[in-house]
C-alpha positions as CSV (number, residue, x, y, z in Angstrom):
1,X,0.5,-16.1,-15.7
2,X,-0.8,-14.1,-17.9
3,X,1.9,-11.0,-18.9
4,X,-0.1,-8.1,-17.5
5,X,-0.6,-9.9,-14.4
6,X,2.5,-10.5,-13.7
7,X,3.8,-7.0,-14.8
8,X,1.0,-5.5,-12.3
9,X,2.3,-7.7,-9.6
10,X,6.0,-7.0,-10.0
11,X,4.6,-3.4,-10.0
12,X,3.4,-3.1,-6.4
13,X,6.2,-5.9,-5.5
14,X,8.6,-2.5,-7.0
15,X,6.5,-0.4,-5.1
16,X,6.4,-2.3,-1.8
17,X,10.4,-1.7,-2.1
18,X,10.7,1.8,-2.7
19,X,8.0,2.1,0.7
20,X,9.8,-0.4,3.2
21,X,13.0,1.4,1.9
22,X,11.3,5.3,3.0
23,X,10.0,3.6,6.4
24,X,13.5,2.6,6.5
25,X,15.2,6.0,6.5
26,X,11.9,7.8,6.8
27,X,12.1,9.6,3.6
28,X,8.9,11.3,4.3
29,X,7.7,11.8,0.7
30,X,4.2,11.7,-0.2
31,X,3.4,8.0,-2.5
32,X,5.6,6.2,0.2
33,X,4.5,7.8,3.5
34,X,0.9,7.4,3.6
35,X,0.6,9.9,6.1
36,X,4.3,11.6,5.1
37,X,3.3,15.1,7.4
38,X,2.1,13.5,10.5
39,X,4.2,13.3,13.8
40,X,6.1,9.7,14.0
41,X,8.2,8.2,15.8
42,X,11.5,6.6,13.5
43,X,11.1,3.2,15.5
44,X,7.9,2.5,14.6
45,X,9.2,3.1,10.7
46,X,11.2,0.4,11.0
47,X,8.5,-1.5,12.2
48,X,6.1,-0.4,9.4
49,X,9.9,-1.2,6.7
50,X,9.8,-4.7,7.8
51,X,6.5,-5.6,7.9
52,X,6.4,-3.5,4.3
53,X,9.0,-6.2,3.6
54,X,5.9,-9.1,3.5
55,X,4.3,-7.5,0.7
56,X,7.5,-7.1,-1.1
57,X,7.2,-11.0,-0.9
58,X,3.8,-11.6,-0.5
59,X,3.6,-9.7,-4.6
60,X,6.4,-11.8,-5.7
61,X,4.8,-15.3,-5.3
62,X,1.9,-14.0,-6.7
63,X,3.9,-12.9,-9.6
64,X,5.2,-16.2,-9.9
65,X,1.8,-18.5,-9.1
66,X,-1.4,-18.1,-9.8
67,X,-3.2,-19.5,-6.8
68,X,-1.0,-17.5,-4.9
69,X,-2.8,-14.1,-6.3
70,X,-6.7,-14.3,-4.7
71,X,-4.2,-13.5,-1.3
72,X,-2.2,-10.5,-2.0
73,X,-5.7,-9.2,-3.6
74,X,-7.4,-10.0,-0.4
75,X,-4.3,-8.0,1.1
76,X,-4.4,-4.9,-0.8
77,X,-8.1,-4.9,-0.4
78,X,-7.9,-5.1,3.3
79,X,-5.2,-2.3,3.1
80,X,-7.1,-0.1,1.4
81,X,-10.2,-0.4,3.9
82,X,-7.5,-0.2,6.5
83,X,-6.3,3.3,5.2
84,X,-9.9,4.3,4.5
85,X,-10.6,3.2,8.7
86,X,-7.4,5.1,9.6
87,X,-8.1,8.3,6.8
88,X,-11.9,8.8,9.1
89,X,-10.5,8.4,12.7
90,X,-10.4,10.5,15.3
91,X,-6.8,9.5,16.4
92,X,-6.0,11.3,12.6
93,X,-7.9,14.2,13.5
94,X,-6.1,13.9,16.8
95,X,-2.5,14.9,15.5
96,X,-3.4,17.0,12.4
97,X,-4.0,21.2,12.5
98,X,-6.9,22.6,12.8
99,X,-8.5,22.7,9.0
100,X,-5.8,20.4,8.0
101,X,-7.0,18.3,5.1
102,X,-7.2,14.4,4.7
103,X,-7.4,15.3,0.6
104,X,-3.6,13.7,0.3
105,X,-4.1,11.0,2.3
106,X,-7.5,9.9,0.4
107,X,-5.8,10.2,-2.8
108,X,-3.0,8.3,-2.4
109,X,-5.7,5.2,-0.6
110,X,-7.5,6.0,-3.9
111,X,-4.6,5.1,-5.7
112,X,-4.3,1.8,-3.7
113,X,-7.6,1.1,-4.5
114,X,-7.2,1.4,-8.7
115,X,-4.3,-0.8,-8.6
116,X,-6.9,-2.7,-6.8
117,X,-9.3,-2.4,-9.6
118,X,-6.9,-3.2,-12.4
119,X,-5.3,-6.3,-10.3
120,X,-8.3,-7.6,-9.7
121,X,-9.5,-7.2,-13.6
122,X,-6.4,-8.5,-14.6
123,X,-6.6,-11.4,-12.5
124,X,-10.8,-12.0,-13.4
125,X,-9.6,-11.9,-17.0
126,X,-7.0,-14.5,-17.0
127,X,-9.0,-17.1,-18.8
């Protein structure tokens, strides 16, 4: 496993630990909560926190086994696509106040996309 790829995967693992913790305790801060300023139900955030634990496990395994990296990359890509879909959705628009920008959500989605691009680059350079 190339050193920088492993570090990138471990950084994602740490990020998802922080995200899971923030959702579990309802700590609504940008980056750890993509939709930090929208209405929410605490029980939904508990569910999200448990679901995010699967990302933690996936990125930990990928950091140890190169054969798991494509799965981690596919999941991260699906996450970026899913967040993009939500950002453009009528469902999100319905909970925003008039004139509220979706820019902060797009910025956070872009950060995940940048992480994906970096990890893909590191994975492809491994040989």
